[in-house]
C-alpha positions in Angstrom: -103.8 -68.4 -90.8 -103.8 -71.9 -92.3 -100.7 -70.9 -94.2 -98.9 -70.0 -90.9 -100.1 -73.3 -89.4 -98.8 -75.1 -92.5 -95.4 -73.4 -92.3 -95.1 -74.2 -88.6 -95.6 -77.9 -89.3 -93.1 -78.2 -91.9 -90.3 -80.8 -90.9 -86.6 -79.9 -90.2 -85.3 -81.1 -93.6 -87.8 -78.9 -95.4 -86.7 -75.9 -93.3 -83.1 -76.5 -94.1 -83.8 -77.0 -97.9 -85.8 -73.7 -97.9 -82.8 -72.0 -96.2 -80.2 -73.4 -98.6 -82.2 -72.6 -101.7 -82.9 -69.1 -100.3 -79.1 -68.5 -99.8 -78.4 -69.8 -103.3 -81.1 -67.7 -105.1 -80.7 -64.5 -103.1 -78.6 -64.5 -100.0 -80.8 -61.8 -97.9 -83.7 -64.0 -98.1 -81.8 -67.0 -96.9 -80.5 -64.9 -93.9 -84.1 -63.9 -93.2 -85.0 -67.5 -93.1 -82.1 -68.2 -90.8 -83.1 -65.3 -88.5 -86.6 -66.6 -88.5 -85.6 -70.2 -87.4 -83.4 -68.8 -84.7 -86.1 -66.3 -83.5 -89.1 -68.6 -83.5 -87.2 -71.2 -81.5 -87.4 -73.9 -84.1 -83.6 -74.6 -84.0 -83.8 -74.8 -80.2 -86.8 -77.3 -80.5 -84.8 -79.4 -83.0 -81.8 -79.5 -80.6 -84.2 -80.5 -77.6 -85.9 -83.1 -79.8 -82.6 -84.7 -80.6 -81.6 -84.6 -76.9 -84.8 -86.2 -75.7 -84.6 -89.0 -78.5 -81.0 -89.7 -77.2 -82.2 -89.9 -73.6 -85.1 -92.1 -74.6 -87.7 -89.5 -74.0 -90.4 -89.3 -76.8 -92.6 -86.6 -75.5 -91.8 -83.0 -76.7 -92.1 -80.3 -74.1 -94.0 -77.3 -75.5 -92.6 -75.2 -72.7 -89.0 -74.4 -71.7 -87.7 -75.4 -68.3 -84.4 -74.9 -66.9 -84.3 -78.5 -65.6 -84.2 -77.2 -62.0 -87.8 -77.3 -60.6 -86.9 -75.0 -57.7 -85.7 -72.3 -60.1 -88.6 -72.8 -62.3 -91.0 -72.1 -59.3 -88.9 -69.1 -58.4 -89.1 -67.8 -61.9 -92.8 -68.3 -62.2 -93.5 -66.5 -58.9 -91.1 -63.6 -59.7 -92.7 -63.3 -63.3 -96.2 -63.1 -61.5 -94.9 -60.6 -59.0 -93.5 -58.5 -61.9 -96.8 -58.7 -63.8 -98.8 -57.5 -60.7 -96.3 -54.7 -60.2 -96.5 -53.7 -63.9 -100.2 -53.6 -63.6 -100.1 -51.5 -60.4 -97.8 -49.1 -62.1 -99.9 -48.7 -65.1 -102.9 -47.9 -62.8 -100.7 -45.3 -60.9 -99.7 -43.7 -64.2 -103.4 -43.6 -65.3 -104.3 -41.8 -62.1 -101.6 -39.4 -62.7 -102.7 -38.6 -66.2 -106.3 -38.1 -65.0 -105.2 -35.8 -62.2 -103.1 -33.8 -64.6 -106.0 -33.6 -67.1 -108.3 -32.6 -64.3 -106.0 -29.8 -63.1 -105.7 -28.5 -66.7 -109.3 -28.4 -67.2 -110.0 -26.7 -63.8 -107.2 -24.1 -64.8 -109.0 -23.6 -68.1 -112.3 -23.2 -66.6 -110.9 -20.7 -64.0 -109.2 -18.6 -66.7 -112.5 -18.7 -68.8 -114.6 -17.5 -65.8 -112.1 -14.8 -65.1 -112.1 -13.7 -68.7 -115.9 -13.7 -68.6 -116.3 -11.8 -65.4 -113.5 -9.1 -66.5 -115.2 -8.5 -69.8 
């Protein structure tokens, strides 16, 4: 885990150097580094950091906002509602599985009793 934390703390210039050297040595690795930088949000963070410096803000936000507080509130409420619905659906599916298992077990036991009585 310390290695991952160390990699996350590397400055922008170091990541760019790693990417360029990776492309020069073996281009698939460089492409992998580029995809990692995009996927992890590091490039977005750099752009956001530059924009905040231009606007005179020195604090770096660790969360992404749209800039519209009403939309952010709506998004948070919608995500919470969707999580609750997902949890309820998971419970429903679990009850269905249990009911099906119980039905199959009851059928097995009935067939077994029938076989014992008939023998």
